[in-house]
N, CA, C and O atoms as a GROMACS GRO file, in nm:
protein
  608
    1MET      N    1   0.085  -0.123  -0.001
    1MET     CA    2  -0.007  -0.012  -0.007
    1MET      C    3   0.083   0.169   0.026
    1MET      O    4   0.122   0.215   0.133
    2ASN      N    5   0.088   0.232  -0.120
    2ASN     CA    6   0.143   0.314  -0.121
    2ASN      C    7   0.090   0.452  -0.024
    2ASN      O    8   0.145   0.561  -0.037
    3GLY      N    9  -0.022   0.429   0.072
    3GLY     CA   10  -0.090   0.542   0.146
    3GLY      C   11  -0.179   0.676   0.077
    3GLY      O   12  -0.223   0.782   0.123
    4SER      N   13  -0.178   0.615  -0.050
    4SER     CA   14  -0.288   0.723  -0.127
    4SER      C   15  -0.412   0.697  -0.103
    4SER      O   16  -0.436   0.577  -0.089
    5THR      N   17  -0.498   0.768  -0.095
    5THR     CA   18  -0.655   0.761  -0.082
    5THR      C   19  -0.693   0.854  -0.213
    5THR      O   20  -0.638   0.948  -0.270
    6PRO      N   21  -0.842   0.762  -0.232
    6PRO     CA   22  -0.903   0.787  -0.349
    6PRO      C   23  -0.938   0.941  -0.334
    6PRO      O   24  -0.943   0.981  -0.218
    7ASN      N   25  -0.971   1.060  -0.463
    7ASN     CA   26  -0.998   1.158  -0.458
    7ASN      C   27  -1.095   1.179  -0.442
    7ASN      O   28  -1.152   1.177  -0.552
    8ASN      N   29  -1.205   1.216  -0.314
    8ASN     CA   30  -1.343   1.232  -0.324
    8ASN      C   31  -1.399   1.348  -0.381
    8ASN      O   32  -1.521   1.355  -0.391
    9ASP      N   33  -1.320   1.449  -0.425
    9ASP     CA   34  -1.346   1.561  -0.485
    9ASP      C   35  -1.366   1.613  -0.596
    9ASP      O   36  -1.371   1.727  -0.641
   10THR      N   37  -1.379   1.471  -0.647
   10THR     CA   38  -1.410   1.476  -0.817
   10THR      C   39  -1.519   1.535  -0.876
   10THR      O   40  -1.619   1.494  -0.816
   11ASP      N   41  -1.544   1.600  -0.950
   11ASP     CA   42  -1.659   1.653  -1.030
   11ASP      C   43  -1.714   1.540  -1.073
   11ASP      O   44  -1.657   1.453  -1.140
   12VAL      N   45  -1.882   1.539  -1.019
   12VAL     CA   46  -1.942   1.420  -1.067
   12VAL      C   47  -2.034   1.451  -1.106
   12VAL      O   48  -2.125   1.369  -1.117
   13SER      N   49  -2.050   1.578  -1.140
   13SER     CA   50  -2.217   1.663  -1.218
   13SER      C   51  -2.242   1.547  -1.332
   13SER      O   52  -2.160   1.460  -1.358
   14CYS      N   53  -2.354   1.560  -1.388
   14CYS     CA   54  -2.417   1.506  -1.485
   14CYS      C   55  -2.394   1.599  -1.612
   14CYS      O   56  -2.373   1.721  -1.611
   15PRO      N   57  -2.402   1.516  -1.717
   15PRO     CA   58  -2.363   1.563  -1.844
   15PRO      C   59  -2.477   1.648  -1.928
   15PRO      O   60  -2.591   1.610  -1.953
   16GLU      N   61  -2.424   1.761  -1.963
   16GLU     CA   62  -2.537   1.873  -1.967
   16GLU      C   63  -2.593   1.855  -2.156
   16GLU      O   64  -2.500   1.848  -2.236
   17ARG      N   65  -2.718   1.851  -2.206
   17ARG     CA   66  -2.743   1.889  -2.282
   17ARG      C   67  -2.722   2.003  -2.355
   17ARG      O   68  -2.767   2.110  -2.314
   18SER      N   69  -2.618   1.988  -2.529
   18SER     CA   70  -2.616   2.100  -2.573
   18SER      C   71  -2.714   2.148  -2.690
   18SER      O   72  -2.723   2.259  -2.743
   19ASP      N   73  -2.794   2.009  -2.718
   19ASP     CA   74  -2.916   2.043  -2.795
   19ASP      C   75  -3.012   2.149  -2.804
   19ASP      O   76  -3.015   2.200  -2.692
   20ALA      N   77  -3.109   2.220  -2.894
   20ALA     CA   78  -3.174   2.294  -2.862
   20ALA      C   79  -3.302   2.235  -2.797
   20ALA      O   80  -3.333   2.116  -2.791
   21LEU      N   81  -3.380   2.360  -2.742
   21LEU     CA   82  -3.517   2.263  -2.658
   21LEU      C   83  -3.590   2.219  -2.772
   21LEU      O   84  -3.592   2.281  -2.879
   22PRO      N   85  -3.675   2.067  -2.741
   22PRO     CA   86  -3.742   2.061  -2.846
   22PRO      C   87  -3.931   2.142  -2.856
   22PRO      O   88  -3.995   2.192  -2.764
   23THR      N   89  -3.954   2.130  -2.946
   23THR     CA   90  -4.031   2.242  -2.990
   23THR      C   91  -4.191   2.221  -2.898
   23THR      O   92  -4.268   2.316  -2.888
   24PRO      N   93  -4.221   2.093  -2.841
   24PRO     CA   94  -4.306   2.091  -2.730
   24PRO      C   95  -4.289   2.142  -2.615
   24PRO      O   96  -4.389   2.178  -2.552
   25LEU      N   97  -4.112   2.161  -2.541
   25LEU     CA   98  -4.098   2.170  -2.452
   25LEU      C   99  -4.072   2.329  -2.447
   25LEU      O  100  -4.047   2.385  -2.340
   26GLN      N  101  -4.081   2.393  -2.562
   26GLN     CA  102  -4.030   2.596  -2.589
   26GLN      C  103  -4.203   2.586  -2.584
   26GLN      O  104  -4.258   2.626  -2.482
   27ASN      N  105  -4.288   2.531  -2.699
   27ASN     CA  106  -4.454   2.517  -2.641
   27ASN      C  107  -4.466   2.565  -2.510
   27ASN      O  108  -4.471   2.682  -2.473
   28LEU      N  109  -4.471   2.469  -2.447
   28LEU     CA  110  -4.470   2.506  -2.260
   28LEU      C  111  -4.409   2.624  -2.184
   28LEU      O  112  -4.456   2.704  -2.103
   29ARG      N  113  -4.311   2.612  -2.227
   29ARG     CA  114  -4.224   2.728  -2.167
   29ARG      C  115  -4.290   2.868  -2.185
   29ARG      O  116  -4.293   2.957  -2.100
   30ILE      N  117  -4.341   2.871  -2.312
   30ILE     CA  118  -4.376   3.039  -2.361
   30ILE      C  119  -4.553   3.020  -2.314
   30ILE      O  120  -4.628   3.116  -2.331
   31LYS      N  121  -4.584   2.943  -2.281
   31LYS     CA  122  -4.719   2.944  -2.237
   31LYS      C  123  -4.725   2.968  -2.081
   31LYS      O  124  -4.818   3.031  -2.031
   32ARG      N  125  -4.611   2.911  -1.998
   32ARG     CA  126  -4.575   2.955  -1.884
   32ARG      C  127  -4.534   3.104  -1.849
   32ARG      O  128  -4.569   3.165  -1.748
   33TYR      N  129  -4.474   3.140  -1.927
   33TYR     CA  130  -4.398   3.306  -1.911
   33TYR      C  131  -4.550   3.367  -1.988
   33TYR      O  132  -4.610   3.459  -1.932
   34CYS      N  133  -4.579   3.336  -2.056
   34CYS     CA  134  -4.730   3.437  -2.093
   34CYS      C  135  -4.837   3.446  -2.010
   34CYS      O  136  -4.911   3.544  -2.001
   35ALA      N  137  -4.850   3.293  -1.918
   35ALA     CA  138  -4.950   3.299  -1.813
   35ALA      C  139  -4.860   3.396  -1.680
   35ALA      O  140  -4.932   3.481  -1.629
   36ALA      N  141  -4.757   3.392  -1.640
   36ALA     CA  142  -4.681   3.436  -1.572
   36ALA      C  143  -4.738   3.590  -1.573
   36ALA      O  144  -4.819   3.636  -1.492
   37LEU      N  145  -4.684   3.650  -1.671
   37LEU     CA  146  -4.725   3.777  -1.719
   37LEU      C  147  -4.878   3.849  -1.722
   37LEU      O  148  -4.902   3.964  -1.686
   38LEU      N  149  -4.952   3.774  -1.762
   38LEU     CA  150  -5.091   3.788  -1.740
   38LEU      C  151  -5.100   3.790  -1.582
   38LEU      O  152  -5.122   3.899  -1.530
   39PHE      N  153  -5.087   3.693  -1.509
   39PHE     CA  154  -5.100   3.714  -1.388
   39PHE      C  155  -5.064   3.823  -1.322
   39PHE      O  156  -5.130   3.881  -1.235
   40LEU      N  157  -4.924   3.861  -1.377
   40LEU     CA  158  -4.849   3.996  -1.286
   40LEU      C  159  -4.923   4.113  -1.324
   40LEU      O  160  -4.956   4.196  -1.239
   41ILE      N  161  -4.964   4.128  -1.494
   41ILE     CA  162  -5.045   4.251  -1.489
   41ILE      C  163  -5.150   4.294  -1.446
   41ILE      O  164  -5.170   4.413  -1.421
   42SER      N  165  -5.278   4.151  -1.422
   42SER     CA  166  -5.404   4.153  -1.372
   42SER      C  167  -5.357   4.190  -1.180
   42SER      O  168  -5.431   4.252  -1.105
   43GLY      N  169  -5.234   4.138  -1.144
   43GLY     CA  170  -5.246   4.201  -1.009
   43GLY      C  171  -5.192   4.343  -0.960
   43GLY      O  172  -5.224   4.408  -0.861
   44ILE      N  173  -5.116   4.366  -1.047
   44ILE     CA  174  -5.140   4.527  -1.060
   44ILE      C  175  -5.256   4.602  -1.092
   44ILE      O  176  -5.294   4.692  -1.017
   45VAL      N  177  -5.317   4.571  -1.199
   45VAL     CA  178  -5.423   4.615  -1.208
   45VAL      C  179  -5.583   4.644  -1.085
   45VAL      O  180  -5.671   4.730  -1.073
   46PHE      N  181  -5.546   4.514  -1.015
   46PHE     CA  182  -5.661   4.523  -0.937
   46PHE      C  183  -5.589   4.587  -0.838
   46PHE      O  184  -5.647   4.686  -0.795
   47ALA      N  185  -5.479   4.562  -0.787
   47ALA     CA  186  -5.397   4.649  -0.628
   47ALA      C  187  -5.434   4.832  -0.673
   47ALA      O  188  -5.463   4.915  -0.587
   48ILE      N  189  -5.426   4.861  -0.812
   48ILE     CA  190  -5.487   4.995  -0.872
   48ILE      C  191  -5.614   5.044  -0.824
   48ILE      O  192  -5.656   5.131  -0.747
   49SER      N  193  -5.665   4.939  -0.914
   49SER     CA  194  -5.823   4.960  -0.889
   49SER      C  195  -5.891   4.923  -0.782
   49SER      O  196  -6.012   4.947  -0.780
   50THR      N  197  -5.831   4.860  -0.677
   50THR     CA  198  -5.890   4.839  -0.530
   50THR      C  199  -5.806   4.947  -0.422
   50THR      O  200  -5.863   4.977  -0.317
   51HIS      N  201  -5.700   4.990  -0.446
   51HIS     CA  202  -5.662   5.048  -0.390
   51HIS      C  203  -5.600   5.015  -0.280
   51HIS      O  204  -5.567   5.093  -0.191
   52ASN      N  205  -5.574   4.843  -0.284
   52ASN     CA  206  -5.550   4.750  -0.198
   52ASN      C  207  -5.397   4.684  -0.224
   52ASN      O  208  -5.406   4.589  -0.301
   53PRO      N  209  -5.275   4.706  -0.186
   53PRO     CA  210  -5.159   4.628  -0.184
   53PRO      C  211  -5.137   4.480  -0.155
   53PRO      O  212  -5.035   4.411  -0.151
   54LYS      N  213  -5.277   4.450  -0.133
   54LYS     CA  214  -5.262   4.284  -0.102
   54LYS      C  215  -5.239   4.227  -0.230
   54LYS      O  216  -5.144   4.153  -0.256
   55CYS      N  217  -5.346   4.270  -0.326
   55CYS     CA  218  -5.385   4.206  -0.432
   55CYS      C  219  -5.235   4.187  -0.512
   55CYS      O  220  -5.234   4.105  -0.604
   56LEU      N  221  -5.129   4.246  -0.485
   56LEU     CA  222  -5.011   4.216  -0.559
   56LEU      C  223  -4.960   4.094  -0.516
   56LEU      O  224  -4.852   4.060  -0.567
   57ALA      N  225  -5.018   4.008  -0.424
   57ALA     CA  226  -4.960   3.875  -0.385
   57ALA      C  227  -4.975   3.793  -0.526
   57ALA      O  228  -4.888   3.722  -0.574
   58ILE      N  229  -5.127   3.823  -0.590
   58ILE     CA  230  -5.124   3.742  -0.717
   58ILE      C  231  -4.972   3.742  -0.776
   58ILE      O  232  -4.941   3.647  -0.848
   59GLY      N  233  -4.876   3.842  -0.749
   59GLY     CA  234  -4.742   3.838  -0.815
   59GLY      C  235  -4.685   3.715  -0.797
   59GLY      O  236  -4.631   3.660  -0.893
   60LEU      N  237  -4.690   3.642  -0.647
   60LEU     CA  238  -4.624   3.553  -0.633
   60LEU      C  239  -4.615   3.464  -0.657
   60LEU      O  240  -4.523   3.388  -0.626
   61PHE      N  241  -4.798   3.422  -0.783
   61PHE     CA  242  -4.787   3.312  -0.839
   61PHE      C  243  -4.719   3.324  -0.986
   61PHE      O  244  -4.676   3.236  -1.059
   62SER      N  245  -4.723   3.452  -1.000
   62SER     CA  246  -4.649   3.490  -1.151
   62SER      C  247  -4.506   3.461  -1.135
   62SER      O  248  -4.438   3.414  -1.226
   63LEU      N  249  -4.463   3.489  -1.024
   63LEU     CA  250  -4.318   3.453  -1.000
   63LEU      C  251  -4.296   3.274  -0.993
   63LEU      O  252  -4.195   3.220  -1.037
   64TRP      N  253  -4.388   3.214  -0.942
   64TRP     CA  254  -4.383   3.110  -0.967
   64TRP      C  255  -4.382   3.022  -1.101
   64TRP      O  256  -4.321   2.919  -1.134
   65LEU      N  257  -4.497   3.125  -1.180
   65LEU     CA  258  -4.500   3.060  -1.297
   65LEU      C  259  -4.380   3.111  -1.412
   65LEU      O  260  -4.384   3.063  -1.526
   66ALA      N  261  -4.302   3.185  -1.384
   66ALA     CA  262  -4.145   3.204  -1.453
   66ALA      C  263  -4.095   3.129  -1.376
   66ALA      O  264  -4.107   3.010  -1.405
   67TYR      N  265  -4.041   3.153  -1.284
   67TYR     CA  266  -3.964   2.999  -1.253
   67TYR      C  267  -3.988   2.916  -1.295
   67TYR      O  268  -3.883   2.864  -1.332
   68SER      N  269  -4.118   2.823  -1.333
   68SER     CA  270  -4.147   2.684  -1.396
   68SER      C  271  -4.103   2.707  -1.549
   68SER      O  272  -4.036   2.626  -1.612
   69GLY      N  273  -4.146   2.820  -1.594
   69GLY     CA  274  -4.076   2.841  -1.728
   69GLY      C  275  -3.939   2.830  -1.752
   69GLY      O  276  -3.888   2.775  -1.850
   70PHE      N  277  -3.875   2.890  -1.651
   70PHE     CA  278  -3.738   2.911  -1.680
   70PHE      C  279  -3.672   2.774  -1.654
   70PHE      O  280  -3.576   2.747  -1.726
   71SER      N  281  -3.716   2.668  -1.542
   71SER     CA  282  -3.654   2.540  -1.485
   71SER      C  283  -3.676   2.430  -1.616
   71SER      O  284  -3.594   2.342  -1.643
   72ILE      N  285  -3.800   2.451  -1.690
   72ILE     CA  286  -3.784   2.383  -1.810
   72ILE      C  287  -3.706   2.325  -1.905
   72ILE      O  288  -3.708   2.211  -1.952
   73GLU      N  289  -3.611   2.457  -1.934
   73GLU     CA  290  -3.513   2.474  -2.014
   73GLU      C  291  -3.362   2.422  -1.899
   73GLU      O  292  -3.264   2.352  -1.924
   74ARG      N  293  -3.398   2.480  -1.795
   74ARG     CA  294  -3.264   2.444  -1.716
   74ARG      C  295  -3.306   2.277  -1.694
   74ARG      O  296  -3.234   2.199  -1.757
   75ASP      N  297  -3.385   2.231  -1.634
   75ASP     CA  298  -3.388   2.063  -1.650
   75ASP      C  299  -3.361   1.977  -1.783
   75ASP      O  300  -3.320   1.862  -1.778
   76TYR      N  301  -3.388   2.046  -1.900
   76TYR     CA  302  -3.352   2.009  -2.016
   76TYR      C  303  -3.221   2.018  -2.046
   76TYR      O  304  -3.181   1.917  -2.103
   77ARG      N  305  -3.130   2.109  -2.028
   77ARG     CA  306  -3.038   2.100  -2.003
   77ARG      C  307  -2.926   1.994  -1.926
   77ARG      O  308  -2.829   1.930  -1.967
   78ARG      N  309  -2.985   2.009  -1.809
   78ARG     CA  310  -2.929   1.918  -1.691
   78ARG      C  311  -2.961   1.773  -1.706
   78ARG      O  312  -2.928   1.681  -1.631
   79ALA      N  313  -3.043   1.768  -1.839
   79ALA     CA  314  -3.086   1.607  -1.852
   79ALA      C  315  -3.224   1.527  -1.728
   79ALA      O  316  -3.259   1.411  -1.707
   80GLU      N  317  -3.256   1.620  -1.690
   80GLU     CA  318  -3.372   1.584  -1.611
   80GLU      C  319  -3.517   1.516  -1.605
   80GLU      O  320  -3.587   1.450  -1.528
   81LEU      N  321  -3.521   1.588  -1.770
   81LEU     CA  322  -3.657   1.566  -1.866
   81LEU      C  323  -3.622   1.462  -1.944
   81LEU      O  324  -3.534   1.473  -2.029
   82ARG      N  325  -3.690   1.345  -1.921
   82ARG     CA  326  -3.699   1.234  -2.016
   82ARG      C  327  -3.750   1.247  -2.173
   82ARG      O  328  -3.825   1.337  -2.212
   83GLU      N  329  -3.708   1.165  -2.238
   83GLU     CA  330  -3.805   1.182  -2.393
   83GLU      C  331  -3.803   1.051  -2.436
   83GLU      O  332  -3.698   0.996  -2.469
   84SER      N  333  -3.943   0.980  -2.440
   84SER     CA  334  -3.947   0.856  -2.462
   84SER      C  335  -4.035   0.819  -2.597
   84SER      O  336  -4.149   0.862  -2.613
   85VAL      N  337  -3.980   0.749  -2.673
   85VAL     CA  338  -4.122   0.704  -2.770
   85VAL      C  339  -4.199   0.614  -2.696
   85VAL      O  340  -4.136   0.529  -2.633
   86LEU      N  341  -4.290   0.614  -2.691
   86LEU     CA  342  -4.420   0.518  -2.609
   86LEU      C  343  -4.521   0.539  -2.731
   86LEU      O  344  -4.530   0.632  -2.811
   87ILE      N  345  -4.619   0.376  -2.711
   87ILE     CA  346  -4.737   0.348  -2.794
   87ILE      C  347  -4.847   0.358  -2.664
   87ILE      O  348  -4.831   0.324  -2.547
   88CYS      N  349  -4.970   0.422  -2.735
   88CYS     CA  350  -5.044   0.468  -2.639
   88CYS      C  351  -5.179   0.306  -2.637
   88CYS      O  352  -5.240   0.260  -2.734
   89THR      N  353  -5.183   0.266  -2.508
   89THR     CA  354  -5.290   0.173  -2.500
   89THR      C  355  -5.410   0.217  -2.468
   89THR      O  356  -5.511   0.161  -2.511
   90GLN      N  357  -5.416   0.333  -2.380
   90GLN     CA  358  -5.557   0.321  -2.351
   90GLN      C  359  -5.595   0.522  -2.303
   90GLN      O  360  -5.513   0.581  -2.232
   91VAL      N  361  -5.657   0.559  -2.329
   91VAL     CA  362  -5.708   0.687  -2.304
   91VAL      C  363  -5.856   0.692  -2.221
   91VAL      O  364  -5.960   0.645  -2.266
   92ARG      N  365  -5.843   0.751  -2.103
   92ARG     CA  366  -5.960   0.751  -2.012
   92ARG      C  367  -5.970   0.909  -1.932
   92ARG      O  368  -5.906   0.953  -1.836
   93VAL      N  369  -6.083   0.973  -2.020
   93VAL     CA  370  -6.101   1.074  -1.972
   93VAL      C  371  -6.153   1.079  -1.773
   93VAL      O  372  -6.251   1.021  -1.726
   94SER      N  373  -6.063   1.155  -1.701
   94SER     CA  374  -6.102   1.161  -1.548
   94SER      C  375  -6.236   1.238  -1.532
   94SER      O  376  -6.279   1.329  -1.603
   95ALA      N  377  -6.284   1.189  -1.441
   95ALA     CA  378  -6.445   1.263  -1.383
   95ALA      C  379  -6.425   1.360  -1.306
   95ALA      O  380  -6.503   1.456  -1.297
   96LEU      N  381  -6.289   1.343  -1.223
   96LEU     CA  382  -6.282   1.408  -1.101
   96LEU      C  383  -6.211   1.564  -1.106
   96LEU      O  384  -6.243   1.666  -1.046
   97LYS      N  385  -6.109   1.538  -1.196
   97LYS     CA  386  -6.010   1.646  -1.219
   97LYS      C  387  -6.015   1.682  -1.350
   97LYS      O  388  -6.100   1.636  -1.426
   98ASN      N  389  -5.911   1.779  -1.388
   98ASN     CA  390  -5.907   1.848  -1.498
   98ASN      C  391  -5.810   1.791  -1.600
   98ASN      O  392  -5.728   1.861  -1.660
   99SER      N  393  -5.827   1.637  -1.619
   99SER     CA  394  -5.709   1.539  -1.636
   99SER      C  395  -5.741   1.457  -1.709
   99SER      O  396  -5.863   1.441  -1.702
  100ILE      N  397  -5.659   1.342  -1.834
  100ILE     CA  398  -5.686   1.277  -1.872
  100ILE      C  399  -5.570   1.154  -1.849
  100ILE      O  400  -5.448   1.161  -1.868
  101CYS      N  401  -5.644   1.050  -1.806
  101CYS     CA  402  -5.570   0.922  -1.775
  101CYS      C  403  -5.527   0.839  -1.873
  101CYS      O  404  -5.619   0.782  -1.932
  102LEU      N  405  -5.407   0.812  -1.914
  102LEU     CA  406  -5.334   0.741  -2.032
  102LEU      C  407  -5.221   0.626  -1.994
  102LEU      O  408  -5.128   0.644  -1.916
  103SER      N  409  -5.246   0.517  -2.058
  103SER     CA  410  -5.176   0.394  -2.032
  103SER      C  411  -5.129   0.407  -2.160
  103SER      O  412  -5.187   0.465  -2.252
  104PHE      N  413  -4.971   0.326  -2.169
  104PHE     CA  414  -4.879   0.342  -2.246
  104PHE      C  415  -4.822   0.247  -2.241
  104PHE      O  416  -4.849   0.184  -2.139
  105ARG      N  417  -4.712   0.176  -2.340
  105ARG     CA  418  -4.627   0.060  -2.340
  105ARG      C  419  -4.499   0.104  -2.416
  105ARG      O  420  -4.499   0.184  -2.510
  106THR      N  421  -4.388   0.041  -2.364
  106THR     CA  422  -4.220   0.068  -2.476
  106THR      C  423  -4.280   0.017  -2.608
  106THR      O  424  -4.398  -0.013  -2.626
  107ASP      N  425  -4.188   0.013  -2.688
  107ASP     CA  426  -4.178  -0.084  -2.789
  107ASP      C  427  -4.048  -0.153  -2.802
  107ASP      O  428  -3.948  -0.123  -2.867
  108GLU      N  429  -4.076  -0.265  -2.714
  108GLU     CA  430  -3.988  -0.380  -2.699
  108GLU      C  431  -4.042  -0.492  -2.709
  108GLU      O  432  -4.164  -0.509  -2.702
  109GLU      N  433  -3.923  -0.616  -2.735
  109GLU     CA  434  -4.020  -0.739  -2.725
  109GLU      C  435  -4.111  -0.806  -2.573
  109GLU      O  436  -4.208  -0.881  -2.563
  110ASN      N  437  -4.008  -0.724  -2.450
  110ASN     CA  438  -4.108  -0.715  -2.351
  110ASN      C  439  -4.107  -0.600  -2.296
  110ASN      O  440  -4.016  -0.544  -2.234
  111PRO      N  441  -4.255  -0.554  -2.332
  111PRO     CA  442  -4.251  -0.433  -2.310
  111PRO      C  443  -4.350  -0.408  -2.172
  111PRO      O  444  -4.448  -0.465  -2.124
  112SER      N  445  -4.264  -0.282  -2.134
  112SER     CA  446  -4.318  -0.242  -1.962
  112SER      C  447  -4.444  -0.159  -2.036
  112SER      O  448  -4.460  -0.106  -2.146
  113PHE      N  449  -4.536  -0.181  -1.901
  113PHE     CA  450  -4.659  -0.060  -1.925
  113PHE      C  451  -4.603   0.067  -1.843
  113PHE      O  452  -4.501   0.070  -1.774
  114ILE      N  453  -4.710   0.189  -1.874
  114ILE     CA  454  -4.664   0.329  -1.787
  114ILE      C  455  -4.788   0.356  -1.772
  114ILE      O  456  -4.866   0.347  -1.868
  115GLN      N  457  -4.833   0.396  -1.640
  115GLN     CA  458  -4.974   0.474  -1.616
  115GLN      C  459  -4.954   0.622  -1.613
  115GLN      O  460  -4.892   0.665  -1.516
  116THR      N  461  -4.990   0.695  -1.687
  116THR     CA  462  -4.935   0.832  -1.661
  116THR      C  463  -5.104   0.909  -1.664
  116THR      O  464  -5.213   0.854  -1.679
  117ARG      N  465  -5.062   1.089  -1.637
  117ARG     CA  466  -5.157   1.136  -1.652
  117ARG      C  467  -5.130   1.310  -1.702
  117ARG      O  468  -5.046   1.384  -1.653
  118TYR      N  469  -5.225   1.345  -1.809
  118TYR     CA  470  -5.196   1.484  -1.873
  118TYR      C  471  -5.327   1.544  -1.810
  118TYR      O  472  -5.447   1.518  -1.816
  119GLN      N  473  -5.236   1.649  -1.740
  119GLN     CA  474  -5.328   1.749  -1.675
  119GLN      C  475  -5.333   1.898  -1.780
  119GLN      O  476  -5.342   2.003  -1.716
  120GLY      N  477  -5.327   1.911  -1.925
  120GLY     CA  478  -5.363   1.983  -1.994
  120GLY      C  479  -5.519   2.014  -2.038
  120GLY      O  480  -5.550   2.104  -2.116
  121GLY      N  481  -5.607   1.927  -1.978
  121GLY     CA  482  -5.724   1.972  -1.996
  121GLY      C  483  -5.815   1.832  -2.072
  121GLY      O  484  -5.772   1.752  -2.154
  122LYS      N  485  -5.903   1.837  -2.031
  122LYS     CA  486  -6.014   1.716  -2.095
  122LYS      C  487  -6.045   1.744  -2.238
  122LYS      O  488  -6.130   1.664  -2.278
  123SER      N  489  -6.010   1.824  -2.326
  123SER     CA  490  -5.992   1.863  -2.477
  123SER      C  491  -5.912   1.799  -2.555
  123SER      O  492  -5.905   1.780  -2.676
  124HIS      N  493  -5.852   1.771  -2.466
  124HIS     CA  494  -5.658   1.720  -2.544
  124HIS      C  495  -5.669   1.556  -2.550
  124HIS      O  496  -5.577   1.483  -2.588
  125ALA      N  497  -5.836   1.499  -2.493
  125ALA     CA  498  -5.810   1.373  -2.524
  125ALA      C  499  -5.817   1.309  -2.657
  125ALA      O  500  -5.769   1.198  -2.677
  126ASP      N  501  -5.886   1.389  -2.760
  126ASP     CA  502  -5.902   1.348  -2.866
  126ASP      C  503  -5.775   1.367  -2.943
  126ASP      O  504  -5.764   1.342  -3.063
  127ASP      N  505  -5.660   1.421  -2.850
  127ASP     CA  506  -5.509   1.402  -2.911
  127ASP      C  507  -5.450   1.276  -2.906
  127ASP      O  508  -5.333   1.264  -2.943
  128PHE      N  509  -5.510   1.183  -2.870
  128PHE     CA  510  -5.444   1.062  -2.816
  128PHE      C  511  -5.506   0.938  -2.893
  128PHE      O  512  -5.591   0.902  -2.811
  129ALA      N  513  -5.512   0.871  -2.975
  129ALA     CA  514  -5.544   0.755  -3.013
  129ALA      C  515  -5.436   0.614  -2.947
  129ALA      O  516  -5.326   0.596  -2.894
  130VAL      N  517  -5.547   0.546  -2.992
  130VAL     CA  518  -5.493   0.408  -2.898
  130VAL      C  519  -5.389   0.332  -3.009
  130VAL      O  520  -5.443   0.320  -3.119
  131GLY      N  521  -5.294   0.296  -3.005
  131GLY     CA  522  -5.225   0.216  -3.060
  131GLY      C  523  -5.137   0.348  -3.127
  131GLY      O  524  -5.053   0.308  -3.208
  132GLY      N  525  -5.140   0.480  -3.112
  132GLY     CA  526  -5.075   0.571  -3.193
  132GLY      C  527  -4.924   0.568  -3.078
  132GLY      O  528  -4.918   0.533  -2.960
  133ARG      N  529  -4.817   0.621  -3.171
  133ARG     CA  530  -4.712   0.646  -3.129
  133ARG      C  531  -4.668   0.802  -3.095
  133ARG      O  532  -4.682   0.885  -3.185
  134TYR      N  533  -4.622   0.839  -2.982
  134TYR     CA  534  -4.620   0.966  -2.925
  134TYR      C  535  -4.441   0.960  -2.847
  134TYR      O  536  -4.372   0.879  -2.785
  135ILE      N  537  -4.432   1.076  -2.890
  135ILE     CA  538  -4.263   1.112  -2.794
  135ILE      C  539  -4.358   1.204  -2.690
  135ILE      O  540  -4.447   1.287  -2.707
  136VAL      N  541  -4.295   1.147  -2.582
  136VAL     CA  542  -4.380   1.223  -2.437
  136VAL      C  543  -4.221   1.226  -2.337
  136VAL      O  544  -4.131   1.147  -2.308
  137TYR      N  545  -4.263   1.386  -2.307
  137TYR     CA  546  -4.127   1.447  -2.225
  137TYR      C  547  -4.255   1.417  -2.089
  137TYR      O  548  -4.377   1.425  -2.073
  138TYR      N  549  -4.120   1.376  -2.004
  138TYR     CA  550  -4.159   1.388  -1.863
  138TYR      C  551  -4.018   1.434  -1.786
  138TYR      O  552  -3.906   1.430  -1.837
  139ASP      N  553  -4.050   1.478  -1.652
  139ASP     CA  554  -3.951   1.500  -1.522
  139ASP      C  555  -3.904   1.348  -1.496
  139ASP      O  556  -3.985   1.257  -1.476
  140SER      N  557  -3.772   1.333  -1.497
  140SER     CA  558  -3.730   1.224  -1.455
  140SER      C  559  -3.796   1.184  -1.255
  140SER      O  560  -3.834   1.079  -1.203
  141CYS      N  561  -3.785   1.284  -1.218
  141CYS     CA  562  -3.853   1.262  -1.080
  141CYS      C  563  -3.990   1.205  -1.044
  141CYS      O  564  -4.026   1.131  -0.952
  142THR      N  565  -4.074   1.278  -1.171
  142THR     CA  566  -4.218   1.259  -1.165
  142THR      C  567  -4.293   1.180  -1.276
  142THR      O  568  -4.386   1.239  -1.331
  143PRO      N  569  -4.263   1.053  -1.314
  143PRO     CA  570  -4.235   1.045  -1.466
  143PRO      C  571  -4.406   1.020  -1.485
  143PRO      O  572  -4.443   1.022  -1.603
  144ALA      N  573  -4.522   0.995  -1.374
  144ALA     CA  574  -4.622   0.957  -1.393
  144ALA      C  575  -4.683   1.082  -1.485
  144ALA      O  576  -4.759   1.055  -1.578
  145ASN      N  577  -4.644   1.234  -1.452
  145ASN     CA  578  -4.705   1.343  -1.528
  145ASN      C  579  -4.643   1.363  -1.652
  145ASN      O  580  -4.520   1.351  -1.660
  146ILE      N  581  -4.714   1.393  -1.755
  146ILE     CA  582  -4.673   1.406  -1.867
  146ILE      C  583  -4.674   1.576  -1.869
  146ILE      O  584  -4.771   1.641  -1.832
  147LEU      N  585  -4.531   1.643  -1.924
  147LEU     CA  586  -4.518   1.814  -1.927
  147LEU      C  587  -4.576   1.807  -2.078
  147LEU      O  588  -4.674   1.879  -2.096
  148ALA      N  589  -4.527   1.727  -2.197
  148ALA     CA  590  -4.533   1.780  -2.353
  148ALA      C  591  -4.536   1.609  -2.384
  148ALA      O  592  -4.507   1.504  -2.327
  149TYR      N  593  -4.597   1.661  -2.527
  149TYR     CA  594  -4.616   1.508  -2.576
  149TYR      C  595  -4.604   1.583  -2.761
  149TYR      O  596  -4.620   1.701  -2.793
  150VAL      N  597  -4.574   1.468  -2.848
  150VAL     CA  598  -4.603   1.499  -2.975
  150VAL      C  599  -4.620   1.382  -3.076
  150VAL      O  600  -4.517   1.320  -3.102
  151PRO      N  601  -4.734   1.342  -3.136
  151PRO     CA  602  -4.713   1.243  -3.227
  151PRO      C  603  -4.600   1.200  -3.321
  151PRO      O  604  -4.507   1.265  -3.368
  152VAL      N  605  -4.623   1.116  -3.330
  152VAL     CA  606  -4.481   1.054  -3.412
  152VAL      C  607  -4.523   1.028  -3.561
  152VAL      O  608  -4.441   0.983  -3.641
   0.00000   0.00000   0.00000
């Protein structure tokens, strides 16, 4: 033994992506920025019209929306958002929430089935077809929630 110890100070950061943000994620980011701007303007208008600065608390929600829009690109660059090609096996409109319950399977010899939820509204139920192939974008921490999708 030569007395050397392993170096624990090495950088183990995850690789970053250098490619452009996919179009469905760009659209989601733009929608969140627009919603943040809308809430900020409406909070300012309400505060001025009611002469009550408490209405500016709506601005906190707009800050959260702006941060979530920023975090989409940041998470994509850090490879925390996953992109998978999946085949839709079931589409069911949820009765209690404004969401769609979906079942997908992977395109392999031994397919694995994935139960997901898309909270883009019940109007998107017609966008999914049983047997259709989709590129699905989801967060690696919460794979049950779809962020965006595009038919293949």
